[in-house]
TORVO-380322 format. One record per residue (C-alpha): x, y, z; residue in one letter; residue number from 1. Coordinates in pm, 1 decimal. Layout:
BEGIN
+----------+----------+----------+------+-----+
!        X !        Y !        Z ! rest !  nr !
+----------+----------+----------+------+-----+
!        X !        Y !        Z !    A ! NUM !
...
+----------+----------+----------+------+-----+
REM end
This chain:
BEGIN
+----------+----------+----------+------+-----+
!        X !        Y !        Z ! rest !  nr !
+----------+----------+----------+------+-----+
! -16185.5 ! -10556.1 ! -19276.8 !    M !   1 !
! -16141.2 ! -10487.2 ! -19642.8 !    K !   2 !
! -15800.9 ! -10533.4 ! -19810.7 !    D !   3 !
! -15767.7 ! -10156.1 ! -19877.3 !    S !   4 !
! -15831.1 ! -10068.1 ! -19512.8 !    E !   5 !
! -15585.9 ! -10332.7 ! -19394.7 !    A !   6 !
! -15325.5 ! -10193.4 ! -19633.6 !    H !   7 !
! -15375.4 !  -9840.5 ! -19491.7 !    K !   8 !
! -15332.1 !  -9965.6 ! -19135.4 !    V !   9 !
! -15014.5 ! -10147.1 ! -19234.3 !    S !  10 !
! -14876.1 !  -9835.9 ! -19404.3 !    D !  11 !
! -14955.6 !  -9628.2 ! -19094.5 !    G !  12 !
! -14780.3 !  -9873.8 ! -18866.1 !    D !  13 !
! -14475.8 !  -9880.5 ! -19091.5 !    D !  14 !
! -14464.4 !  -9500.3 ! -19099.9 !    R !  15 !
! -14483.1 !  -9472.5 ! -18718.8 !    E !  16 !
! -14212.4 !  -9735.1 ! -18678.8 !    A !  17 !
! -13994.7 !  -9552.6 ! -18928.6 !    L !  18 !
! -14047.0 !  -9217.4 ! -18755.5 !    E !  19 !
! -13968.1 !  -9376.8 ! -18420.0 !    A !  20 !
! -13650.6 !  -9524.6 ! -18565.8 !    Q !  21 !
! -13551.0 !  -9185.9 ! -18707.8 !    I !  22 !
! -13606.9 !  -9016.5 ! -18371.1 !    K !  23 !
! -13400.5 !  -9284.8 ! -18202.4 !    K !  24 !
! -13117.5 !  -9235.0 ! -18450.5 !    L !  25 !
! -13129.5 !  -8860.1 ! -18394.4 !    K !  26 !
! -13112.6 !  -8905.3 ! -18017.2 !    R !  27 !
! -12819.9 !  -9143.6 ! -18050.2 !    E !  28 !
! -12643.2 !  -8903.7 ! -18285.8 !    R !  29 !
! -12701.8 !  -8619.1 ! -18039.5 !    T !  30 !
! -12569.1 !  -8828.1 ! -17753.0 !    R !  31 !
! -12274.5 !  -8929.4 ! -17965.7 !    S !  32 !
! -12206.1 !  -8567.4 ! -18053.2 !    G !  33 !
! -12230.5 !  -8467.6 ! -17688.1 !    D !  34 !
! -11995.8 !  -8749.4 ! -17588.9 !    A !  35 !
! -11746.5 !  -8648.3 ! -17855.5 !    Q !  36 !
! -11765.3 !  -8284.5 ! -17745.9 !    A !  37 !
! -11718.0 !  -8389.0 ! -17383.2 !    L !  38 !
! -11423.2 !  -8608.0 ! -17478.8 !    L !  39 !
! -11270.9 !  -8323.2 ! -17678.2 !    A !  40 !
! -11309.4 !  -8085.1 ! -17382.7 !    R !  41 !
! -11157.8 !  -8340.6 ! -17148.7 !    S !  42 !
! -10862.7 !  -8398.7 ! -17380.9 !    Q !  43 !
! -10812.4 !  -8024.3 ! -17416.3 !    E !  44 !
! -10819.7 !  -7982.4 ! -17037.2 !    A !  45 !
! -10563.3 !  -8258.9 ! -16993.1 !    E !  46 !
! -10341.9 !  -8106.0 ! -17261.8 !    R !  47 !
! -10368.2 !  -7766.6 ! -17094.8 !    R !  48 !
! -10287.9 !  -7917.8 ! -16754.7 !    F !  49 !
!  -9976.6 !  -8085.3 ! -16895.0 !    T !  50 !
!  -9860.7 !  -7752.4 ! -17037.4 !    E !  51 !
!  -9923.5 !  -7577.8 ! -16706.4 !    Q !  52 !
!  -9725.5 !  -7839.0 ! -16511.7 !    V !  53 !
!  -9435.4 !  -7785.7 ! -16751.7 !    S !  54 !
!  -9471.6 !  -7410.6 ! -16697.3 !    A !  55 !
!  -9466.1 !  -7468.9 ! -16320.5 !    L !  56 !
!  -9123.4 !  -7631.8 ! -16351.4 !    V !  57 !
!  -8995.3 !  -7321.7 ! -16531.9 !    E !  58 !
!  -9159.6 !  -7096.6 ! -16273.2 !    I !  59 !
!  -8986.4 !  -7285.7 ! -15990.8 !    A !  60 !
!  -8649.4 !  -7228.4 ! -16159.3 !    T !  61 !
!  -8717.2 !  -6856.5 ! -16195.1 !    E !  62 !
!  -8843.0 !  -6817.4 ! -15838.4 !    L !  63 !
!  -8535.7 !  -6994.2 ! -15701.6 !    A !  64 !
!  -8322.2 !  -6714.4 ! -15848.9 !    M !  65 !
!  -8502.7 !  -6431.7 ! -15667.3 !    T !  66 !
!  -8299.3 !  -6232.6 ! -15417.0 !    E !  67 !
!  -8545.8 !  -6194.1 ! -15132.0 !    S !  68 !
!  -8858.6 !  -6340.0 ! -14978.3 !    M !  69 !
!  -9067.2 !  -6041.0 ! -15087.8 !    D !  70 !
!  -8946.5 !  -6067.5 ! -15446.6 !    E !  71 !
!  -9019.7 !  -6441.2 ! -15447.9 !    L !  72 !
!  -9379.3 !  -6386.4 ! -15331.4 !    C !  73 !
!  -9441.0 !  -6102.2 ! -15574.3 !    R !  74 !
!  -9309.1 !  -6299.0 ! -15872.6 !    R !  75 !
!  -9499.0 !  -6611.1 ! -15762.3 !    A !  76 !
!  -9828.9 !  -6421.3 ! -15778.8 !    V !  77 !
!  -9740.4 !  -6258.6 ! -16112.5 !    E !  78 !
!  -9632.4 !  -6586.2 ! -16274.0 !    L !  79 !
!  -9921.5 !  -6781.1 ! -16125.8 !    G !  80 !
! -10156.7 !  -6537.0 ! -16291.1 !    Q !  81 !
!  -9979.0 !  -6499.1 ! -16626.5 !    S !  82 !
!  -9835.7 !  -6848.0 ! -16678.9 !    R !  83 !
! -10075.6 !  -7076.4 ! -16492.4 !    L !  84 !
! -10396.0 !  -6894.9 ! -16584.7 !    G !  85 !
! -10539.7 !  -6821.5 ! -16239.3 !    F !  86 !
! -10758.4 !  -6509.4 ! -16234.3 !    D !  87 !
! -10665.1 !  -6396.8 ! -15884.2 !    R !  88 !
! -10411.2 !  -6526.7 ! -15635.2 !    L !  89 !
! -10311.8 !  -6444.7 ! -15277.9 !    G !  90 !
! -10025.4 !  -6571.5 ! -15062.0 !    L !  91 !
! -10070.3 !  -6582.3 ! -14683.1 !    W !  92 !
!  -9821.4 !  -6701.7 ! -14421.3 !    F !  93 !
!  -9857.5 !  -6821.6 ! -14064.1 !    R !  94 !
!  -9819.2 !  -6546.1 ! -13808.2 !    G !  95 !
!  -9701.8 !  -6563.6 ! -13448.0 !    D !  96 !
! -10024.1 !  -6741.6 ! -13348.7 !    E !  97 !
! -10147.8 !  -7073.4 ! -13497.5 !    P !  98 !
! -10470.5 !  -6927.7 ! -13636.1 !    D !  99 !
! -10329.2 !  -6594.9 ! -13758.3 !    V ! 100 !
! -10202.9 !  -6535.6 ! -14112.5 !    V ! 101 !
! -10011.7 !  -6241.4 ! -14257.4 !    V ! 102 !
! -10049.8 !  -6129.8 ! -14619.3 !    G ! 103 !
!  -9776.8 !  -6081.6 ! -14877.9 !    S ! 104 !
!  -9888.3 !  -6010.2 ! -15235.3 !    F ! 105 !
! -10215.3 !  -6075.4 ! -15417.1 !    G ! 106 !
! -10438.0 !  -5970.6 ! -15706.2 !    V ! 107 !
! -10717.9 !  -5716.8 ! -15659.9 !    D ! 108 !
! -11072.8 !  -5731.1 ! -15800.5 !    R ! 109 !
! -10953.4 !  -5572.2 ! -16124.0 !    H ! 110 !
! -10682.4 !  -5829.6 ! -16183.0 !    G ! 111 !
! -10391.8 !  -5606.1 ! -16077.6 !    H ! 112 !
! -10108.0 !  -5695.6 ! -15841.9 !    L ! 113 !
! -10151.9 !  -5548.4 ! -15493.6 !    C ! 114 !
!  -9931.4 !  -5530.0 ! -15186.1 !    D ! 115 !
! -10094.6 !  -5702.3 ! -14887.0 !    E ! 116 !
!  -9788.6 !  -5714.4 ! -14662.0 !    R ! 117 !
!  -9866.6 !  -5631.1 ! -14305.0 !    G ! 118 !
! -10234.1 !  -5729.2 ! -14327.7 !    I ! 119 !
! -10315.8 !  -5974.4 ! -14049.6 !    R ! 120 !
! -10629.7 !  -6181.4 ! -14017.1 !    T ! 121 !
! -10752.9 !  -6462.3 ! -13795.8 !    R ! 122 !
! -10883.3 !  -6777.7 ! -13965.1 !    V ! 123 !
! -11179.8 !  -6988.4 ! -13862.8 !    N ! 124 !
! -11104.0 !  -7363.7 ! -13838.1 !    P ! 125 !
! -11434.3 !  -7437.1 ! -14015.8 !    E ! 126 !
! -11363.8 !  -7204.8 ! -14311.0 !    D ! 127 !
! -11177.4 !  -7328.6 ! -14621.7 !    P ! 128 !
! -10855.8 !  -7143.9 ! -14534.8 !    D ! 129 !
! -10876.1 !  -7272.7 ! -14177.5 !    G ! 130 !
! -10921.9 !  -7630.3 ! -14297.4 !    R ! 131 !
! -10607.4 !  -7598.5 ! -14508.3 !    V ! 132 !
! -10402.3 !  -7413.4 ! -14247.0 !    L ! 133 !
! -10510.2 !  -7595.5 ! -13931.2 !    L ! 134 !
! -10637.8 !  -7933.8 ! -14053.8 !    S ! 135 !
! -10372.3 !  -7967.2 ! -14324.3 !    R ! 136 !
! -10610.3 !  -8052.2 ! -14605.4 !    E ! 137 !
! -10411.6 !  -8033.5 ! -14934.0 !    P ! 138 !
! -10674.0 !  -7813.3 ! -15098.4 !    F ! 139 !
! -11037.9 !  -7711.3 ! -15061.1 !    V ! 140 !
! -11262.0 !  -7621.0 ! -15356.5 !    L ! 141 !
! -11547.9 !  -7385.4 ! -15277.8 !    V ! 142 !
! -11840.6 !  -7374.2 ! -15520.7 !    G ! 143 !
! -12020.5 !  -7065.5 ! -15642.4 !    E ! 144 !
! -12052.7 !  -6810.1 ! -15363.6 !    G ! 145 !
! -11934.7 !  -6472.8 ! -15230.6 !    P ! 146 !
! -11569.7 !  -6382.1 ! -15293.4 !    V ! 147 !
! -11405.3 !  -6156.4 ! -15035.7 !    V ! 148 !
! -11089.1 !  -5946.9 ! -15049.8 !    D ! 149 !
! -10803.4 !  -5931.4 ! -14798.6 !    S ! 150 !
! -11007.9 !  -5701.1 ! -14573.0 !    L ! 151 !
! -11306.2 !  -5938.0 ! -14564.5 !    G ! 152 !
! -11522.2 !  -5727.6 ! -14795.9 !    E ! 153 !
! -11731.5 !  -5903.4 ! -15061.5 !    T ! 154 !
! -11606.4 !  -5816.3 ! -15411.4 !    V ! 155 !
! -11832.1 !  -6045.1 ! -15614.8 !    G ! 156 !
! -11933.4 !  -6406.5 ! -15666.7 !    H ! 157 !
! -11738.5 !  -6699.9 ! -15803.6 !    G ! 158 !
! -11558.9 !  -7021.5 ! -15718.5 !    S ! 159 !
! -11249.8 !  -7041.6 ! -15499.4 !    Q ! 160 !
! -10965.9 !  -7283.3 ! -15427.3 !    I ! 161 !
! -10749.8 !  -7284.2 ! -15115.2 !    F ! 162 !
! -10427.7 !  -7487.7 ! -15111.7 !    A ! 163 !
! -10153.6 !  -7533.0 ! -14854.5 !    A ! 164 !
!  -9814.4 !  -7366.3 ! -14872.8 !    L ! 165 !
!  -9631.7 !  -7684.0 ! -14782.9 !    W ! 166 !
!  -9255.6 !  -7709.7 ! -14730.6 !    D ! 167 !
!  -9248.1 !  -8087.5 ! -14708.4 !    G ! 168 !
!  -9276.7 !  -8098.9 ! -14328.8 !    E ! 169 !
!  -9534.2 !  -7841.6 ! -14225.3 !    R ! 170 !
!  -9796.7 !  -7602.0 ! -14355.6 !    V ! 171 !
!  -9644.5 !  -7251.9 ! -14347.6 !    I ! 172 !
!  -9946.2 !  -7074.1 ! -14497.3 !    G ! 173 !
! -10195.9 !  -7100.7 ! -14780.6 !    H ! 174 !
! -10249.3 !  -6978.9 ! -15136.9 !    V ! 175 !
! -10594.8 !  -6887.3 ! -15262.4 !    S ! 176 !
! -10728.9 !  -6856.0 ! -15617.1 !    A ! 177 !
! -11065.8 !  -6769.9 ! -15769.1 !    D ! 178 !
! -11230.8 !  -6707.9 ! -16106.3 !    N ! 179 !
! -11352.0 !  -6358.4 ! -16020.4 !    Q ! 180 !
! -11209.3 !  -6193.3 ! -16334.3 !    V ! 181 !
! -11303.5 !  -6425.5 ! -16622.8 !    R ! 182 !
! -11555.4 !  -6651.9 ! -16445.8 !    Y ! 183 !
! -11423.6 !  -6966.2 ! -16609.0 !    R ! 184 !
! -11514.0 !  -7285.8 ! -16420.1 !    P ! 185 !
! -11249.3 !  -7413.9 ! -16179.4 !    L ! 186 !
! -11194.0 !  -7776.5 ! -16272.8 !    L ! 187 !
! -11022.0 !  -8063.9 ! -16097.5 !    R ! 188 !
! -10703.2 !  -7985.9 ! -16289.9 !    Q ! 189 !
! -10692.6 !  -7632.9 ! -16143.4 !    Q ! 190 !
! -10720.9 !  -7776.3 ! -15792.1 !    C ! 191 !
! -10429.5 !  -8011.2 ! -15851.1 !    E ! 192 !
! -10229.4 !  -7736.8 ! -16020.7 !    L ! 193 !
! -10279.1 !  -7499.3 ! -15726.4 !    L ! 194 !
! -10177.6 !  -7775.5 ! -15485.4 !    R ! 195 !
!  -9852.9 !  -7828.1 ! -15678.4 !    L ! 196 !
!  -9801.6 !  -7452.7 ! -15695.1 !    F ! 197 !
!  -9848.2 !  -7422.4 ! -15317.0 !    G ! 198 !
!  -9597.9 !  -7701.2 ! -15251.7 !    T ! 199 !
!  -9344.7 !  -7541.8 ! -15486.4 !    T ! 200 !
!  -9379.2 !  -7192.0 ! -15341.6 !    V ! 201 !
!  -9384.2 !  -7320.4 ! -14982.5 !    G ! 202 !
!  -9062.4 !  -7515.0 ! -15030.1 !    S ! 203 !
!  -8886.8 !  -7223.1 ! -15199.2 !    L ! 204 !
!  -9001.2 !  -6980.0 ! -14928.4 !    C ! 205 !
!  -8860.8 !  -7205.9 ! -14657.0 !    T ! 206 !
!  -8531.3 !  -7236.4 ! -14842.5 !    Q ! 207 !
!  -8519.2 !  -6859.3 ! -14884.9 !    K ! 208 !
!  -8590.7 !  -6803.8 ! -14515.4 !    R ! 209 !
!  -8321.9 !  -7052.0 ! -14407.3 !    I ! 210 !
!  -8071.3 !  -6891.7 ! -14643.4 !    K ! 211 !
!  -8150.7 !  -6543.1 ! -14511.7 !    A ! 212 !
!  -8115.8 !  -6660.7 ! -14151.8 !    E ! 213 !
!  -7785.4 !  -6830.1 ! -14232.9 !    R ! 214 !
!  -7650.0 !  -6520.6 ! -14407.9 !    E ! 215 !
!  -7757.3 !  -6302.5 ! -14115.2 !    K ! 216 !
!  -7585.3 !  -6537.3 ! -13870.0 !    L ! 217 !
!  -7266.5 !  -6540.6 ! -14078.1 !    I ! 218 !
!  -7272.6 !  -6161.7 ! -14095.5 !    E ! 219 !
!  -7315.5 !  -6135.4 ! -13719.4 !    E ! 220 !
!  -7030.5 !  -6381.7 ! -13659.8 !    L ! 221 !
!  -6801.7 !  -6199.0 ! -13901.0 !    Q ! 222 !
!  -6884.8 !  -5872.2 ! -13730.8 !    D ! 223 !
!  -6811.6 !  -6025.4 ! -13392.6 !    A ! 224 !
!  -6482.3 !  -6171.9 ! -13513.4 !    L ! 225 !
!  -6383.5 !  -5836.3 ! -13657.7 !    A ! 226 !
!  -6425.1 !  -5684.7 ! -13311.6 !    K ! 227 !
!  -6237.6 !  -5959.4 ! -13129.0 !    I ! 228 !
!  -5859.4 !  -5982.7 ! -13126.8 !    K ! 229 !
!  -5687.3 !  -6251.5 ! -12924.4 !    T ! 230 !
!  -5330.3 !  -6306.3 ! -12809.1 !    L ! 231 !
!  -5210.8 !  -6656.2 ! -12885.0 !    R ! 232 !
!  -4889.2 !  -6853.5 ! -12858.4 !    G ! 233 !
!  -4567.0 !  -6775.6 ! -12673.7 !    L ! 234 !
!  -4475.7 !  -6407.7 ! -12634.0 !    L ! 235 !
!  -4103.1 !  -6329.6 ! -12607.3 !    P ! 236 !
!  -4075.3 !  -6077.0 ! -12321.2 !    I ! 237 !
!  -3766.7 !  -5906.3 ! -12181.5 !    C ! 238 !
!  -3702.5 !  -6022.6 ! -11826.7 !    S ! 239 !
!  -3579.4 !  -5678.8 ! -11730.9 !    N ! 240 !
!  -3777.0 !  -5406.0 ! -11910.8 !    C ! 241 !
!  -4074.8 !  -5629.5 ! -11997.7 !    K ! 242 !
!  -4084.7 !  -5527.9 ! -12364.1 !    K ! 243 !
!  -4234.3 !  -5783.2 ! -12605.1 !    I ! 244 !
!  -4081.1 !  -5885.5 ! -12934.9 !    R ! 245 !
!  -4331.9 !  -5881.7 ! -13222.7 !    D ! 246 !
!  -4342.1 !  -6100.9 ! -13534.9 !    D ! 247 !
!  -4109.7 !  -5862.8 ! -13718.8 !    K ! 248 !
!  -3845.6 !  -5873.4 ! -13449.4 !    G ! 249 !
!  -3911.8 !  -5532.0 ! -13300.3 !    Y ! 250 !
!  -3932.1 !  -5482.7 ! -12924.7 !    W ! 251 !
!  -4236.9 !  -5295.7 ! -12805.5 !    Q ! 252 !
!  -4360.1 !  -5181.4 ! -12470.0 !    A ! 253 !
!  -4606.1 !  -5432.5 ! -12334.9 !    I ! 254 !
!  -4894.1 !  -5184.6 ! -12335.6 !    E ! 255 !
!  -4827.4 !  -5097.0 ! -12700.5 !    V ! 256 !
!  -4817.7 !  -5462.5 ! -12803.3 !    Y ! 257 !
!  -5138.3 !  -5553.4 ! -12621.8 !    I ! 258 !
!  -5315.3 !  -5246.5 ! -12760.2 !    H ! 259 !
!  -5219.0 !  -5344.2 ! -13115.6 !    D ! 260 !
!  -5324.3 !  -5707.2 ! -13076.0 !    H ! 261 !
!  -5647.0 !  -5674.6 ! -12879.8 !    S ! 262 !
!  -5930.5 !  -5437.0 ! -12804.8 !    D ! 263 !
!  -5785.0 !  -5354.4 ! -12466.0 !    A ! 264 !
!  -5656.3 !  -5006.4 ! -12383.8 !    D ! 265 !
!  -5454.2 !  -4872.5 ! -12092.8 !    F ! 266 !
!  -5488.2 !  -4598.9 ! -11836.4 !    S ! 267 !
!  -5175.9 !  -4543.9 ! -11628.2 !    H ! 268 !
!  -5161.0 !  -4558.4 ! -11252.3 !    S ! 269 !
!  -4933.5 !  -4692.7 ! -10974.3 !    L ! 270 !
!  -4980.2 !  -4995.5 ! -10761.5 !    C ! 271 !
!  -4927.8 !  -4944.3 ! -10384.7 !    P ! 272 !
!  -4582.3 !  -5106.2 ! -10384.9 !    E ! 273 !
!  -4452.1 !  -4892.2 ! -10670.8 !    C ! 274 !
!  -4612.2 !  -4581.7 ! -10522.3 !    A ! 275 !
!  -4431.9 !  -4648.8 ! -10191.7 !    R ! 276 !
!  -4104.9 !  -4707.6 ! -10370.9 !    K ! 277 !
!  -4120.7 !  -4403.6 ! -10598.3 !    L ! 278 !
!  -4307.5 !  -4158.8 ! -10375.9 !    Y ! 279 !
!  -4264.5 !  -4274.3 ! -10016.7 !    P ! 280 !
!  -4368.9 !  -3938.6 !  -9871.1 !    E ! 281 !
!  -4702.6 !  -3946.6 ! -10054.4 !    L ! 282 !
!  -4762.7 !  -4306.7 !  -9963.4 !    A ! 283 !
!  -4696.3 !  -4236.5 !  -9593.5 !    D ! 284 !
!  -4932.1 !  -3939.0 !  -9595.3 !    E ! 285 !
!  -5210.9 !  -4146.9 !  -9746.2 !    E ! 286 !
!  -5156.9 !  -4413.5 !  -9478.3 !    E ! 287 !
!  -5147.6 !  -4150.9 !  -9200.9 !    G ! 288 !
!  -4781.6 !  -4202.9 !  -9112.0 !    E ! 289 !
!  -4540.8 !  -3909.7 !  -9064.6 !    P ! 290 !
!  -4262.6 !  -3881.4 !  -9317.7 !    A ! 291 !
!  -3912.4 !  -3952.1 !  -9168.9 !    P ! 292 !
+----------+----------+----------+------+-----+
REM end
């Protein structure tokens, strides 16, 4: 091989090596850029999750101040949507049967609050809501698939999360969320956030129910006490006329005193002995004896 041909071959090899090195550098730079973008997204997701957990603490404080169970559920759905960033939410509570749930409030396909109270449905143990309600799984993430409304009708496609309404001792229902409105991916952070949200709401609902039951019991007891009057202590009574002396020192007929201090009332009659003493002729006639 001549020197000029050898030089050309060498130049060609150097050029190919250089081009290969350039391609390698580009690939590494692309991978580096992708890694940096992924890291940035991950950091942003973690930052957002931290903010949402802080918001959840504020939401719990606000929900604790609600006056009724219905108001608590309605505000929980509103705040879960506006403050925690869930597209759609629904709160369901255990019914009178283990596999039956009753609705409260939710968000419709257009992103608006809707009243689902009174809607009853039976859950399948194999479905995501059944796994949460009956198998006590903390949450279940369902990938892309049909999204149904409270009546079981398909309203679109998206991802869903089901989490337990947990009061610390038992599962009292479940909360569901999906990305049906904005179609943003549901990440691991959203699953954990919904789990925390379900625990918070479940605990507050139980507290609200116990408080309502206690207030109802107190009201019933107060009403019963208001209707009950009792006679207590020693009652000064005249040994002759049988009048009773009250706390103010006045003497009252026994029937008047008892009427004023109890719910008892009197209807007047005569016992047989008094009837014989006062009206002997009538008493003898009733007994079939001739009057003297």
